[in-house]
C-alpha positions as CSV (number, residue, x, y, z in Angstrom):
1,M,-0.3,0.1,0.1
2,T,1.2,3.2,-0.7
3,V,0.4,6.9,-0.1
4,E,0.4,10.0,-3.1
5,K,2.6,12.9,-1.9
6,G,5.5,10.9,-0.4
7,L,3.1,10.7,2.9
8,H,3.8,7.7,5.5
9,Q,0.6,7.6,7.9
10,V,-3.3,7.5,6.5
11,G,-6.3,7.9,8.1
12,N,-9.9,8.4,7.7
13,L,-10.8,9.0,4.3
14,D,-7.1,9.1,2.8
15,V,-6.8,7.9,-0.9
16,V,-4.3,4.8,-1.0
17,V,-2.9,2.7,-3.7
18,I,-2.7,-0.5,-3.6
19,N,-1.1,-3.1,-5.9
20,R,-4.0,-5.4,-6.4
21,G,-6.0,-4.7,-9.8
22,E,-8.3,-6.4,-12.5
23,R,-6.2,-9.2,-13.0
24,E,-6.3,-10.3,-9.0
25,G,-10.5,-9.7,-9.5
26,I,-10.6,-6.5,-7.9
27,A,-13.5,-4.6,-8.5
28,P,-15.0,-0.6,-8.0
29,G,-16.9,-1.2,-4.7
30,T,-14.6,-4.2,-3.5
31,V,-14.1,-3.5,0.4
32,M,-11.2,-4.7,1.9
33,A,-9.7,-5.0,5.6
34,I,-6.3,-3.3,6.2
35,Y,-3.7,-4.8,8.6
36,K,-1.0,-4.3,10.6
37,R,2.0,-6.8,10.3
38,G,2.7,-8.5,13.7
39,G,6.0,-7.5,15.1
40,K,9.0,-9.9,16.9
41,I,9.2,-9.8,20.5
42,R,11.1,-11.9,23.1
43,D,9.5,-14.2,25.4
44,R,11.0,-13.5,28.7
45,V,10.0,-17.2,30.4
46,T,12.0,-19.2,27.3
47,G,14.0,-16.4,25.8
48,E,12.6,-17.6,22.1
49,S,11.6,-14.8,19.8
50,V,7.6,-15.0,19.2
51,L,5.8,-13.7,16.2
52,L,2.9,-11.6,17.6
53,P,0.0,-11.9,15.0
54,D,-1.5,-9.3,12.2
55,E,-4.0,-6.8,13.9
56,R,-6.4,-5.2,12.1
57,A,-6.1,-1.6,11.3
58,G,-9.3,-0.4,9.0
59,V,-11.3,-0.7,6.2
60,L,-10.9,0.4,2.9
61,M,-13.3,0.8,-0.2
62,V,-11.9,0.3,-3.8
63,F,-13.8,3.1,-5.9
64,R,-10.9,2.9,-9.1
65,V,-9.1,-0.4,-10.8
66,F,-6.7,-0.2,-13.2
67,D,-5.3,-3.6,-14.1
68,K,-2.2,-4.3,-11.9
69,V,-3.1,-1.7,-9.1
70,S,-6.2,0.0,-7.4
71,L,-7.4,3.5,-5.5
72,G,-9.2,2.9,-2.3
73,L,-10.9,5.1,0.1
74,V,-9.9,4.5,4.1
75,L,-13.3,4.3,5.4
76,E,-12.3,3.7,9.0
77,A,-9.1,3.7,10.6
78,Y,-8.6,2.3,13.9
79,R,-5.0,2.9,14.5
80,G,-2.4,4.8,12.5
81,I,-2.5,3.2,9.2
82,S,1.3,3.1,7.3
83,V,2.9,2.3,3.9
84,S,4.0,-0.9,4.8
85,D,0.7,-2.5,6.0
86,Y,-1.3,-4.7,3.7
87,V,-5.0,-5.2,2.7
88,Q,-7.2,-8.6,2.2
89,N,-10.5,-9.4,2.3
90,P,-12.2,-8.9,5.6
């Protein structure tokens, strides 16, 4: 997911670009969930590295679709959404 004008954070009613389009079956009106990747932490008891689950960060609706990319409008942002976040079906 990227944002125009070089921004790194987005919120409600911002337009984002996603790297999925018609060839992946995306159509205008498609609603997708935005997820933040889970981080790695160190378990204090065992000392092992633990991968945290991904967290849902918001919802977007696709309004313009091209062959390889789409434009989406962020409808809800539960927490800060950044360029490195990803989208998938809710």
